[in-house]
C-alpha positions as CSV (number, residue, x, y, z in Angstrom):
1,X,-18.8,-16.2,215.9
2,X,-20.9,-18.6,213.8
3,X,-22.6,-17.0,210.8
4,X,-26.2,-17.5,209.6
5,X,-28.1,-16.4,206.6
6,X,-31.1,-14.1,206.5
7,X,-33.2,-14.2,203.3
8,X,-35.1,-11.0,202.4
9,X,-37.5,-10.8,199.5
10,X,-37.8,-7.6,197.4
11,X,-38.4,-6.6,193.9
12,X,-35.5,-6.8,191.4
13,X,-35.4,-3.0,190.8
14,X,-35.2,-2.2,194.5
15,X,-32.4,-4.8,194.9
16,X,-30.5,-3.4,191.9
17,X,-30.7,0.1,193.2
18,X,-29.8,-0.9,196.7
19,X,-26.7,-2.9,195.5
20,X,-25.7,0.2,193.4
21,X,-26.0,2.5,196.3
22,X,-24.1,0.2,198.7
23,X,-21.4,-0.2,196.1
24,X,-21.1,3.6,195.7
25,X,-20.4,4.0,199.4
26,X,-18.0,1.0,199.6
27,X,-20.4,-1.6,201.2
28,X,-22.0,-4.8,200.2
29,X,-25.7,-5.2,200.6
30,X,-25.0,-7.8,203.4
31,X,-22.7,-5.3,205.2
32,X,-25.4,-2.6,205.0
33,X,-28.1,-4.9,206.4
34,X,-25.8,-5.9,209.2
35,X,-25.2,-2.2,210.0
36,X,-29.0,-1.8,210.2
37,X,-29.5,-4.8,212.4
38,X,-26.7,-3.8,214.8
39,X,-28.1,-0.3,215.0
40,X,-31.5,-1.6,215.9
41,X,-30.0,-3.9,218.6
42,X,-27.8,-1.1,220.0
43,X,-30.6,1.6,220.1
44,X,-33.5,-0.7,220.8
45,X,-35.5,1.0,218.1
46,X,-35.8,1.2,214.3
47,X,-33.3,4.0,213.4
48,X,-35.7,6.0,211.4
49,X,-39.3,7.2,211.8
50,X,-42.1,4.9,210.8
51,X,-45.4,6.7,210.5
52,X,-48.8,6.3,209.0
53,X,-48.7,9.9,207.7
54,X,-48.1,10.2,203.9
55,X,-44.7,11.4,202.7
56,X,-44.4,14.8,201.0
57,X,-44.2,12.9,197.7
58,X,-47.5,11.2,198.3
59,X,-49.1,14.4,199.4
60,X,-47.9,16.1,196.2
61,X,-49.4,13.3,194.0
62,X,-52.6,13.5,196.0
63,X,-52.9,17.3,195.6
64,X,-52.0,17.0,191.9
65,X,-54.7,14.4,191.4
66,X,-57.3,16.5,193.2
67,X,-56.4,19.6,191.1
68,X,-56.6,17.7,187.8
69,X,-59.7,15.7,188.5
70,X,-63.3,16.6,189.4
71,X,-63.6,13.9,192.1
72,X,-67.0,13.3,193.7
73,X,-65.9,12.1,197.2
74,X,-65.7,11.4,200.0
75,X,-65.4,7.8,199.2
76,X,-66.5,4.8,201.3
77,X,-63.7,2.6,199.9
78,X,-60.6,2.6,197.7
79,X,-62.7,0.8,195.1
80,X,-65.2,3.6,195.0
81,X,-62.4,6.1,194.6
82,X,-60.9,4.1,191.7
83,X,-64.3,3.9,190.0
84,X,-64.6,7.7,190.2
85,X,-61.1,8.1,188.9
86,X,-61.9,5.8,185.9
87,X,-65.2,7.6,185.1
88,X,-65.2,10.1,182.3
89,X,-65.2,13.7,183.5
């Protein structure tokens, strides 16, 4: 079967970590991406959950921020939140 190239942009640190992980399990990055694509085509879905709910890591950071700061929300925008975070307590 004729081969083609797929170019994917990502930051260097993510690429370095992905290459290291793939190497640790005996794959190339190209082979791992091919496994992902074939799984999508076989299952007709993304093989993991995609959600707009924050991850537990994000929730922990949010809780920590609220516990450490005297925030004055609710906020009408991200800019308003950032201004409040930058303001002296």
